[in-house]
C-alpha positions in Angstrom: -106.5 -38.8 83.4 -107.3 -35.0 83.4 -110.5 -34.1 85.1 -111.9 -32.6 81.8 -111.5 -36.0 80.1 -113.3 -37.7 82.9 -116.2 -35.2 82.6 -116.4 -35.9 78.8 -116.5 -39.6 79.5 -119.4 -39.0 81.9 -121.3 -36.9 79.4 -120.7 -39.7 76.9 -122.3 -42.2 79.3 -125.2 -39.9 80.3 -126.3 -39.3 76.7 -127.4 -43.0 75.9 -128.1 -44.2 79.5 -129.5 -41.1 81.2 -128.2 -39.4 84.3 -128.2 -41.4 87.5 -129.8 -40.0 90.7 -126.7 -41.0 92.7 -123.1 -41.9 92.0 -121.1 -44.1 94.4 -117.5 -43.1 94.1 -114.2 -43.5 95.8 -111.8 -41.0 97.4 -109.1 -41.0 94.7 -108.6 -38.4 92.0 -110.8 -36.9 90.6 -113.7 -37.9 92.9 -112.3 -37.1 96.3 -109.3 -35.3 97.7 -107.2 -34.8 100.8 -108.5 -31.3 100.8 -111.7 -32.4 102.5 -114.0 -30.2 100.4 -115.7 -31.6 97.3 -113.6 -31.6 94.2 -114.3 -29.6 91.0 -115.8 -32.6 89.3 -118.0 -33.4 92.4 -119.3 -29.8 92.4 -120.2 -30.0 88.7 -122.1 -33.3 89.3 -124.0 -31.9 92.2 -125.1 -29.0 90.0 -126.5 -31.5 87.6 -128.7 -32.8 90.4 -126.6 -36.0 90.9 -126.1 -36.9 94.5 -122.7 -38.4 95.6 -121.9 -41.2 98.0 -118.2 -41.4 98.8 -116.9 -44.8 99.9 -114.8 -45.0 103.0 -111.1 -44.5 102.3 -109.1 -47.6 101.6 -112.3 -49.8 101.7 -112.6 -51.2 98.1 -115.0 -53.8 99.5 -117.6 -51.0 100.0 -118.0 -51.1 96.2 -117.1 -54.8 95.8 -119.4 -55.6 92.8 -117.9 -52.8 90.7 -114.3 -53.6 91.7 -114.8 -57.3 90.8 -116.4 -56.4 87.5 -113.5 -54.2 86.6 -111.1 -57.0 87.3 -113.2 -59.4 85.2 -113.2 -56.9 82.3 -109.4 -56.6 82.4 -108.9 -60.3 82.3 -111.4 -60.8 79.5 -110.0 -57.9 77.5 -106.5 -59.3 77.5 -104.8 -56.0 77.5 -101.4 -57.5 76.8 -102.5 -58.6 73.4 -103.9 -55.1 72.4 -101.8 -52.9 70.2 -103.1 -49.7 71.7 -105.5 -48.3 74.3 -108.3 -47.5 71.8 -108.3 -51.2 70.7 -108.5 -52.3 74.4 -111.4 -49.9 75.0 -113.2 -51.3 71.9 -112.8 -54.9 73.4 -114.1 -53.8 76.8 -117.1 -52.1 75.2 -117.9 -55.3 73.3 -117.4 -57.5 76.3 -119.7 -55.3 78.4 -122.4 -55.5 75.7 -122.1 -59.3 75.6 -122.3 -59.6 79.3 -125.2 -57.2 79.5 -127.3 -58.5 76.5 -126.3 -62.1 75.8 -124.7 -63.7 78.9 -127.3 -65.7 80.9 -128.0 -64.0 84.3 -131.1 -65.5 85.8 -133.6 -68.0 84.4 -131.7 -67.9 81.1 -132.3 -64.2 80.8 -129.6 -61.7 80.3 -129.1 -58.8 82.7 -130.7 -56.4 80.2 -133.8 -58.6 79.9 -134.0 -59.1 83.7 -133.6 -55.4 84.4 -135.1 -53.6 81.5 -135.5 -50.4 83.6 -131.7 -50.1 83.6 -131.6 -49.4 79.9 -132.2 -45.7 80.7 -132.5 -43.9 84.0 -135.4 -41.8 82.8 -133.3 -38.6 83.3 -132.4 -37.6 79.8 -129.2 -35.7 79.2 -128.0 -33.5 76.3 -125.5 -30.7 76.2 -128.3 -28.2 75.7 -130.1 -29.6 78.7 -127.0 -29.1 80.8 -126.6 -25.5 79.5 -130.1 -24.7 80.6 -130.5 -26.7 83.8 -127.2 -26.8 85.6 -128.1 -25.4 89.0 -125.7 -23.5 91.2 -128.1 -23.5 94.2 -128.1 -27.3 94.3 -124.3 -27.4 94.4 -124.1 -24.5 96.9 -126.6 -26.1 99.3 -124.4 -29.2 99.4 -121.2 -27.2 99.9 -122.8 -25.3 102.8 -123.0 -28.5 104.8 -119.3 -28.7 105.2 -117.3 -27.5 108.2 -113.6 -28.1 107.6 -110.5 -27.6 109.7 -107.6 -25.3 108.7 -104.3 -24.4 110.3 -103.3 -20.7 110.2 -99.7 -20.4 109.0 -97.0 -18.0 110.2 -98.2 -15.4 107.7 -101.7 -15.6 109.1 -103.0 -17.4 106.0 -105.1 -20.5 105.3 -105.7 -22.4 102.1 -109.1 -23.1 100.5 -109.1 -24.9 97.2 -105.3 -24.3 97.0 -105.8 -20.5 97.3 -104.2 -18.6 100.2 -106.5 -16.3 102.2 -105.4 -13.9 104.9 -107.1 -14.5 108.3 -104.8 -12.4 110.4 -101.4 -12.7 112.0 -102.9 -12.7 115.5 -104.4 -16.1 114.6 -101.3 -17.8 113.3 -100.5 -21.3 114.5 -104.2 -21.7 115.5 -106.9 -24.0 114.3 -109.9 -22.4 112.6 -113.0 -23.8 110.9 -114.2 -22.9 107.5 -117.8 -22.9 106.3 -119.5 -21.8 103.1 -122.3 -19.2 103.2 -124.4 -20.0 100.1 -126.6 -16.9 100.5 -123.6 -14.6 100.4 -121.3 -16.8 98.3 -118.5 -16.4 100.8 -116.3 -18.4 103.2 -116.8 -17.8 106.9 -113.8 -18.5 109.0 -114.5 -19.2 112.7 -112.6 -20.0 115.8 -113.3 -23.0 118.1 -116.0 -21.0 119.9 -117.9 -20.2 116.7 -116.8 -16.6 116.6 -116.4 -15.4 113.0 -112.9 -14.2 112.4 -113.1 -13.4 108.7 -115.5 -13.5 105.7 -113.9 -14.1 102.3 -115.6 -13.8 98.9 -115.7 -17.2 97.3 -115.3 -16.2 93.7 -113.9 -19.7 92.8 -117.2 -21.4 93.5 -119.4 -19.1 91.3 -121.1 -20.8 88.5 -118.6 -20.0 85.6 -115.7 -21.4 87.6 -117.5 -24.6 88.7 -118.8 -25.3 85.2 -115.3 -24.8 83.8 -113.9 -27.1 86.5 -111.6 -24.3 87.7 -112.6 -24.2 91.4 -109.2 -25.6 92.5 -106.2 -23.3 91.7 -103.7 -25.1 89.6 -100.4 -23.5 88.8 -100.0 -22.4 85.2 -103.7 -22.9 84.5 -105.9 -20.3 82.9 -108.8 -19.5 85.1 -112.2 -18.0 84.5 -112.6 -14.5 85.8 -115.9 -13.6 87.5 -117.3 -10.3 88.5 -116.4 -9.2 92.0 -119.3 -9.4 94.4 -120.0 -7.4 97.5 -119.3 -8.9 100.8 -122.9 -8.3 101.8 -124.7 -5.9 104.1 -123.6 -5.4 107.7 -126.0 -8.1 108.8 -124.1 -10.8 106.9 -121.6 -11.4 109.8 -124.5 -11.9 112.2 -126.1 -14.5 109.9 -122.7 -16.3 109.5 -122.6 -16.8 113.3 -125.4 -19.3 112.9 -122.8 -21.6 111.4 -121.4 -22.1 114.9 -123.8 -24.9 115.4 -121.9 -26.9 112.8 -118.6 -26.8 114.7 -117.5 -30.2 115.9 -116.2 -28.7 119.2 -117.9 -27.3 122.3 
C-alpha cells in the first residue's frame, strides 16, 4: 500500500478515536526501513507529537496481542467468500464493532464498557488542527538522536534517504557516521574519531517535504522544492563536533 494511503487511513482513525500518545509498530514498510533512519511516515507522526516504539526485527511476539487479533479478524471475516476488498473491509469493521461493544469481555461487560476511556484518547484530531499544530521541532529533535553508519563509495559519495552526497574521494571505501544537526538543519558526516568531514544541507527534512512524505527520494516522483538555506555561520562546524559523543566507537 502506498505510504500516502496509509497516512489517510491513520487520519481516518485519529478523527473518531483521537490521536494516541504512542504507536507500537514493526520494521516493515512503511513503518521501518533498512535505511536505519526514520521513514517519511514516521517523521510525519513524530511531528504530530506521537511517539514511536519499533518492535525488534522478526519478533512478532513483541506485539502478540495485535498479531493474534489480526488473525482472528481474517478468520471471522472469511475473505474467501467476499466479492471484493471493500466488502471484506466492511465485514471487518462490523466484526470489530461487535467484539468491542457486544462480545462479553469481563464480568459480562464488553471491552468498550470495561475500558470506557479507550473510546477517545483525549487528543482530538482534525485536518485543521494538523495544519496549525504539526511541529517540525518535535520531529527534528527525535531525528537528531540518530548516529548512523555509511560506507563511502568509489566516487566519494554516501547515501542519505536515497540521495547521494559527496563526502570526498580521499574518504572512499571508509566508514563514516552521519548525524542530524537540528539547529542548522544539516547532516554532519564524521569519521571514527568524531572529526567532522562534511556538512550537508538537509533540504529533504524541511517541513514541506516531511509533511508531503517526500523525504526519501523515489525515482520518477515529483518532489517539493524548498528554499535553499545557508550552511550556517563559521561556528557551525565547531558545534557539530559535539556530536562526537554519539559515536559508538572510541
